[in-house]
C-alpha positions in Angstrom: 0.0 0.0 0.0 1.3 3.5 -0.9 0.0 6.7 0.6 1.0 10.1 -0.8 0.2 13.2 1.2 0.9 16.6 -0.4 1.3 19.9 1.4 3.0 23.2 0.7 5.9 22.2 2.9 6.5 18.5 2.6 5.5 15.4 0.8 5.5 12.1 2.6 5.8 9.0 0.6 5.2 5.8 2.7 5.6 2.3 1.5 5.1 -0.8 3.6 5.8 -1.1 7.3 9.0 0.6 8.3 9.4 2.3 4.9 9.0 5.9 4.3 10.8 9.1 3.7 10.2 12.8 4.0 10.7 14.9 0.9 11.0 18.6 1.4 11.1 21.1 -1.4 14.6 22.6 -1.6 13.8 26.2 -2.6 11.6 27.2 0.5 14.0 25.4 2.8 17.0 27.1 1.3 15.3 30.5 1.7 14.4 29.9 5.3 17.8 28.5 6.1 19.5 31.5 4.5 17.4 33.9 6.6 18.3 32.0 9.8 22.0 32.0 8.9 22.0 35.8 8.1 20.2 36.5 11.4 22.6 34.4 13.4 25.6 36.0 11.7 24.2 39.5 12.5 23.7 38.7 16.2 27.2 37.2 16.4 28.7 40.4 15.0 27.1 42.6 17.6 29.0 42.8 21.0 26.9 41.0 23.6 27.4 42.1 27.2 25.5 39.8 29.5 26.0 42.0 32.5 27.3 45.6 32.9 30.9 45.6 34.0 30.1 47.8 37.0 30.1 47.0 40.7 29.0 49.1 43.7 30.1 48.7 47.3 30.5 50.7 50.5 34.0 51.6 51.6 35.2 51.3 55.2 33.8 54.7 56.1 30.4 53.9 54.5 31.0 55.9 51.3 29.7 54.5 48.0 32.3 53.3 45.6 31.6 52.6 41.9 34.0 50.1 40.3 34.7 49.7 36.6 35.4 46.0 36.3 36.1 45.9 32.6 39.4 44.1 32.1 40.6 46.6 29.5 40.4 50.2 30.8 37.9 52.3 28.9 37.8 56.1 28.7 35.0 57.3 30.9 33.2 60.6 30.2 30.7 60.7 33.1 30.0 58.8 36.4 26.7 59.4 38.2 24.3 58.1 40.8 20.6 58.4 39.8 17.4 58.1 41.8 15.1 56.6 39.2 11.3 56.7 39.3 9.8 53.4 40.3 7.5 53.2 37.3 10.0 54.1 34.6 13.4 53.1 33.2 16.4 55.3 34.0 16.3 58.4 31.8 17.5 62.0 31.7 14.5 63.2 33.7 15.4 61.2 36.8 17.2 63.2 39.5 20.9 62.9 39.8 22.2 62.5 43.3 25.8 62.8 42.2 27.5 63.4 38.9 31.1 63.9 37.7 32.1 64.8 34.1 35.5 64.2 32.7 37.3 66.2 29.9 39.5 64.5 28.9 38.0 61.1 29.6 39.1 59.3 32.8 40.6 55.8 32.9 40.2 55.4 36.6 38.9 52.1 37.9 37.3 53.3 41.1 35.1 56.3 41.7 34.2 57.4 45.3 30.8 59.0 45.3 31.0 62.5 46.8 34.6 63.1 45.7 35.7 64.6 42.4 38.5 62.4 41.0 41.5 64.0 39.4 40.5 65.5 36.1 36.8 65.4 37.0 34.3 68.2 37.5 31.6 67.5 40.1 28.5 68.8 38.3 26.1 67.6 41.0 27.3 67.3 44.6 26.4 64.2 46.6 22.9 64.2 48.1 22.5 61.3 50.4 19.4 59.1 49.7 17.2 57.2 52.1 18.8 53.8 53.1 16.1 51.9 51.3 15.9 54.1 48.2 16.5 52.4 44.9 19.5 53.9 43.1 21.3 53.4 39.8 25.1 53.8 39.4 25.9 54.7 35.8 29.2 55.0 33.9 29.1 56.7 30.5 32.0 55.8 28.3 33.6 58.2 25.8 31.4 57.8 22.7 28.1 57.5 24.7 27.9 53.8 25.6 26.4 53.5 29.1 26.8 50.8 31.8 25.1 50.7 35.1 23.6 48.7 37.9 20.8 49.2 40.4 21.4 49.1 44.2 20.3 50.5 47.5 22.6 51.5 50.4 20.8 49.1 52.8 21.5 46.1 50.6 25.2 47.0 50.5 25.5 46.8 54.3 27.7 44.1 55.8 30.3 44.3 53.1 28.1 43.2 50.2 29.0 44.2 46.6 26.4 44.7 43.9 27.8 42.9 40.7 26.1 41.2 37.8 22.6 41.7 39.3 23.5 40.1 42.6 24.7 41.1 46.0 27.9 39.2 46.6 30.3 38.9 49.5 33.7 40.6 49.0 35.3 37.2 48.4 32.7 36.1 45.9 33.1 39.5 44.1 36.9 39.0 43.9 36.3 35.6 42.4 33.6 36.6 39.9 35.4 39.8 38.7 38.6 38.1 37.7 39.8 38.9 34.1 
């Protein structure tokens, strides 16, 4: 007994028990495969950063430190702490609690909030938030690419470090941030 089923995508030809094969028209498959390969190649060519290379912690005196954990130093044009609205993404309308601009760009790895690093101009002086207030540390690289992470001062207590969307111990952070 032979059964032939036709469709726009495939044609199945079956013979006796255990016999059969799937025939697929080559032009539609080739077109779909081409689109998939072009899409995959496009994604592969775009740099993918799974997590921002930024960490935030409290120093020994309780001050906030923003750490650039990128293995290769990058020129930084601006560093800031933002108090975002709860209902929106971080944008230019959110209040800045601290901001430093650099001209020329900085290649420092650590920024202490409330202190203007060498070569930096403190545009917004540090305004302390509530301990439970959600904050966002943002580093703007020369050229405009931004990196940042959300945190709160209360969650940094006890030596915790905000890195890769988690609060880590100092030891865990040292292990996770290795180049």
